[in-house]
C-alpha positions in Angstrom: 63.3 98.9 85.8 59.9 97.7 84.3 57.3 99.9 83.5 54.2 99.1 85.5 51.9 96.7 84.2 47.9 98.1 83.2 45.3 96.3 84.9 43.0 94.1 82.2 39.7 92.3 82.9 40.2 88.4 82.6 39.6 86.5 79.5 41.4 83.3 80.3 41.3 79.7 82.0 44.4 78.9 84.2 45.3 76.2 86.7 45.3 77.2 90.1 48.8 77.8 91.8 50.4 78.1 87.9 52.6 80.3 86.7 49.8 81.7 84.1 47.6 82.0 87.4 50.1 84.4 89.0 51.0 86.4 85.4 47.3 87.1 85.2 46.1 87.5 89.0 48.8 90.0 89.4 47.2 92.1 86.3 43.9 91.4 87.0 41.5 94.6 87.2 39.2 97.0 85.5 40.1 99.4 83.0 39.6 103.3 84.9 38.9 101.5 87.9 41.0 101.8 91.0 42.6 98.4 92.9 40.4 96.9 95.2 41.4 96.3 98.4 43.7 93.1 99.2 41.0 90.2 99.9 41.1 89.3 103.5 38.4 86.1 103.1 39.6 82.6 104.1 39.3 79.5 101.5 37.6 77.0 103.7 36.4 73.9 102.4 32.6 73.9 101.4 33.8 77.2 99.6 32.0 79.7 101.7 30.2 82.9 100.1 31.9 85.4 98.4 29.9 88.3 97.7 32.5 90.6 97.4 33.3 88.7 93.9 30.2 89.0 92.8 29.7 90.3 88.8 28.3 93.4 88.2 27.1 94.3 84.6 28.9 97.3 83.0 26.9 97.7 79.7 28.6 95.9 77.1 27.2 93.5 74.5 25.5 89.8 76.1 24.8 87.2 74.0 21.6 85.2 75.1 20.9 82.9 72.2 24.3 81.6 71.2 25.4 79.4 68.7 29.0 77.9 68.9 31.0 75.3 66.2 34.0 73.5 67.0 37.1 73.3 64.9 39.6 70.6 65.3 43.4 72.0 64.7 46.0 69.3 63.6 43.2 67.1 63.2 45.7 63.9 61.9 46.9 63.8 65.6 42.9 63.9 67.3 41.2 60.4 68.2 38.1 60.5 66.2 36.5 59.1 69.3 37.5 62.6 71.7 36.5 64.6 68.4 32.6 62.8 68.7 32.6 63.2 72.3 33.3 66.9 72.8 31.0 67.5 70.3 28.0 65.8 71.9 29.2 66.8 75.8 30.1 70.0 74.9 26.4 70.8 73.1 24.4 68.8 75.8 25.9 71.0 78.7 25.8 74.3 76.8 22.2 73.7 76.1 21.4 71.6 79.8 18.1 73.4 81.3 19.7 73.0 84.9 23.1 74.3 84.0 21.7 76.7 82.2 19.3 77.8 85.2 22.3 79.2 86.7 23.5 81.6 83.9 20.0 83.1 83.2 20.5 85.2 86.1 22.8 87.5 84.0 19.9 88.1 81.2 16.9 89.6 81.5 15.2 86.7 79.6 15.6 82.7 78.6 18.3 81.8 77.1 19.8 79.7 74.7 22.7 77.7 73.0 22.9 75.7 69.6 25.8 73.7 68.6 25.9 74.6 64.8 28.4 71.4 64.2 32.4 70.9 63.9 35.2 70.3 60.8 38.6 68.4 61.7 41.3 70.4 60.1 43.5 68.3 58.6 47.3 68.2 58.6 49.8 67.3 61.8 49.7 68.9 65.0 51.1 72.3 65.0 53.6 72.5 68.4 53.1 75.9 69.8 50.2 78.3 69.0 50.0 81.6 70.2 47.2 83.9 69.8 48.1 85.7 66.7 48.5 82.4 65.3 44.7 81.7 66.1 43.7 85.1 65.4 45.2 84.3 61.7 43.7 80.9 61.3 40.0 82.6 62.7 40.8 85.6 59.3 41.7 82.7 57.1 39.1 80.5 57.7 36.3 83.5 57.7 38.4 84.3 54.3 37.6 80.6 52.7 34.1 81.3 53.6 34.1 78.1 56.5 31.9 80.6 59.0 29.5 81.5 55.7 25.6 81.4 56.7 26.9 82.0 61.0 25.1 85.0 62.5 28.6 86.1 63.8 26.8 88.2 66.3 26.1 85.6 68.5 28.4 82.7 67.2 31.6 81.8 69.3 33.9 79.5 67.3 35.8 77.0 69.2 39.6 76.0 68.1 40.4 73.3 69.5 43.9 72.0 70.2 45.4 68.7 69.0 47.6 66.7 71.6 50.6 67.6 72.6 49.8 71.4 70.6 51.6 74.2 73.4 49.3 77.3 73.6 50.7 80.6 74.7 49.0 84.0 74.8 52.0 85.8 72.9 50.6 88.4 70.1 53.7 87.4 67.6 53.9 84.2 65.7 54.9 81.0 67.1 57.6 80.6 64.3 58.9 84.0 65.9 62.0 83.3 67.4 62.2 84.7 71.0 65.0 86.8 69.9 62.8 88.4 67.6 60.0 89.1 69.8 62.1 90.7 72.3 62.2 93.8 69.6 58.5 93.8 68.8 56.7 95.9 71.7 53.4 96.0 69.9 52.0 92.6 70.7 52.5 92.9 74.0 51.8 95.8 75.0 48.4 95.1 73.8 48.3 91.9 76.2 49.9 93.8 78.7 52.2 90.8 79.3 55.5 92.0 80.4 58.4 90.3 77.9 59.7 88.1 80.8 56.8 87.0 81.5 54.4 84.8 79.1 52.0 82.4 79.8 51.4 79.0 78.4 49.8 76.0 78.7 52.7 74.2 79.9 52.4 76.2 82.9 48.8 76.3 84.0 47.0 77.8 80.7 44.0 76.4 79.7 42.9 78.3 77.2 41.1 81.7 76.4 38.5 83.8 74.4 38.8 87.0 72.2 37.7 88.5 69.2 39.0 90.0 65.7 37.5 92.7 63.5 37.3 91.7 59.8 35.7 94.2 56.8 33.6 96.0 59.7 32.2 92.4 61.4 33.2 91.2 64.8 34.4 87.3 64.8 34.4 85.5 68.0 36.6 82.6 69.0 37.6 80.6 72.1 40.9 78.5 71.9 41.9 75.9 74.2 44.6 73.1 74.5 44.2 69.2 75.0 44.9 68.9 78.4 46.8 66.1 79.7 50.0 64.6 81.3 51.9 63.9 78.5 54.4 61.0 78.3 57.5 63.2 80.2 55.6 63.9 83.1 54.4 67.5 82.2 50.7 68.9 82.1 49.9 71.1 79.6 46.8 72.7 80.3 44.2 72.0 83.4 43.9 68.3 83.9 41.5 67.7 86.3 39.0 63.9 85.1 40.0 60.7 83.9 40.3 61.3 80.5 42.0 64.0 78.3 38.2 65.0 76.0 36.2 65.8 79.4 39.0 68.3 80.1 38.8 69.7 76.6 35.1 70.1 77.4 35.2 71.4 80.7 37.4 74.5 79.4 35.2 75.0 76.5 32.2 75.1 78.9 34.0 77.4 80.9 35.1 80.0 77.8 31.5 80.1 76.1 29.6 80.9 79.3 32.3 83.7 79.7 32.0 84.6 76.1 28.5 84.5 76.3 28.3 86.9 79.3 31.6 89.2 78.2 31.8 88.7 74.3 33.8 92.1 73.8 36.3 91.5 76.5 39.1 91.2 74.3 38.1 95.4 72.7 38.3 96.5 76.7 41.6 95.0 76.6 43.0 96.5 73.6 41.6 100.0 75.1 43.2 99.8 78.1 42.3 103.1 80.2 40.7 105.1 77.3 37.4 106.5 78.1 35.0 104.3 77.8 37.4 101.3 77.3 34.8 99.8 80.4 31.7 100.1 78.6 32.8 97.0 76.4 32.4 94.7 78.9 29.2 92.7 80.0 29.5 90.6 83.2 33.0 90.9 85.7 33.4 91.1 89.0 35.2 94.6 90.4 38.4 92.7 90.2 38.1 91.6 86.3 37.2 88.3 87.1 34.7 86.6 84.7 32.0 83.8 85.1 34.7 80.8 85.3 37.3 82.6 86.8 37.1 83.1 90.8 35.5 79.7 90.9 38.8 78.1 89.9 40.5 80.6 92.1 38.3 79.6 94.7 38.8 76.1 94.7 42.5 76.0 95.9 44.4 72.9 95.3 41.3 70.8 95.2 39.8 71.4 91.3 37.3 68.4 91.7 35.0 71.5 93.7 34.0 73.0 91.2 35.3 70.4 88.1 32.7 67.7 88.1 30.4 65.4 85.6 26.9 66.3 86.4 23.9 64.7 85.4 22.0 66.1 82.6 18.3 67.3 82.9 17.1 65.4 80.5 18.1 62.3 82.1 21.0 60.8 79.2 23.9 60.4 81.2 26.4 63.1 82.6 28.9 66.0 81.0 31.8 66.9 82.6 32.0 70.8 83.6 33.1 73.7 85.4 30.5 75.1 87.8 30.3 78.6 87.0 30.2 81.9 89.2 26.5 82.5 90.9 25.7 85.8 92.0 22.3 84.5 93.5 24.5 82.1 96.1 27.8 84.1 95.9 30.1 81.7 94.7 30.5 78.6 92.2 27.0 77.1 91.5 26.0 73.6 89.6 23.0 72.4 88.4 19.7 74.1 89.8 16.2 73.1 89.1 14.3 76.1 88.8 16.1 79.6 87.2 18.3 81.7 89.9 16.6 84.6 90.5 17.7 87.7 88.5 21.0 89.3 89.6 19.9 92.8 88.3 16.7 93.7 86.8 18.1 97.0 85.3 20.7 95.9 82.7 19.8 96.4 79.1 20.3 93.2 76.8 22.2 94.6 73.6 21.4 92.7 70.1 
């Protein structure tokens, strides 16, 4: 008989109706909080108002002036044009005034986003990458000086996986066999995923964001897959747009907005139900959802309701994004001409 699985906030992107969604939805919740009553709202075309999923500020850090860098893992397999398209589109989306007008309601003042460049990490594409692999890569990059000069408190390092690489949420290295993994309890206990229910990108996982602590400093990261329909018909990641690079942009738009509103979620997950664990959280719903989560769930089987190419406020073209949750409209919201009213005027901004 399985032991009861502890509730945890969400820090992942997943495809509606996938195994990854089931795994994470079954465990979504807040530390030291009672599980909410089952939702009775009917999802209907047009995405109705859902105030029960409004985001609540819990006292944790937020990042008003976000910086990010892109690292392309297994660059030997990356199309050069895709890397350039991703850099340009993600930088434009994250700094767009009309898109940021939605997110500004979760901050006490204006917000900004700065793209600090990208780097291709040469080498063949790994077949599989786990959370431990990514955290080891983050640690190695820090040790080799890749992050020198960065303001670690406000920077998210994006690790973009090459075509064909499968992402999972294991906290043991992907080089460890499944039999060996079954003998290791520490990793999965921290992620609160049962041994026989792991999530991977072949079953709906698109990416996630987290953090590591190194030499007394917190380093924030996000990781996502090259979402595409592969040659054998298998869908890796979350495929919505007509070109894979656009799916990558939308995934990281999701992760970066969650990282700016809830950067220390990984510490809350690690702390579990220890006293004060919830105080690591920035903005989440009472169900443990971050700003990008419920829009995907609410869109049902029609992801095009929330994954769209939108016009930049500058008039310089369009960018592929995923709409984020807005307390102002009680649901997913696209770009708006003026900032939404502040969702909560009493919260404190932590530097």
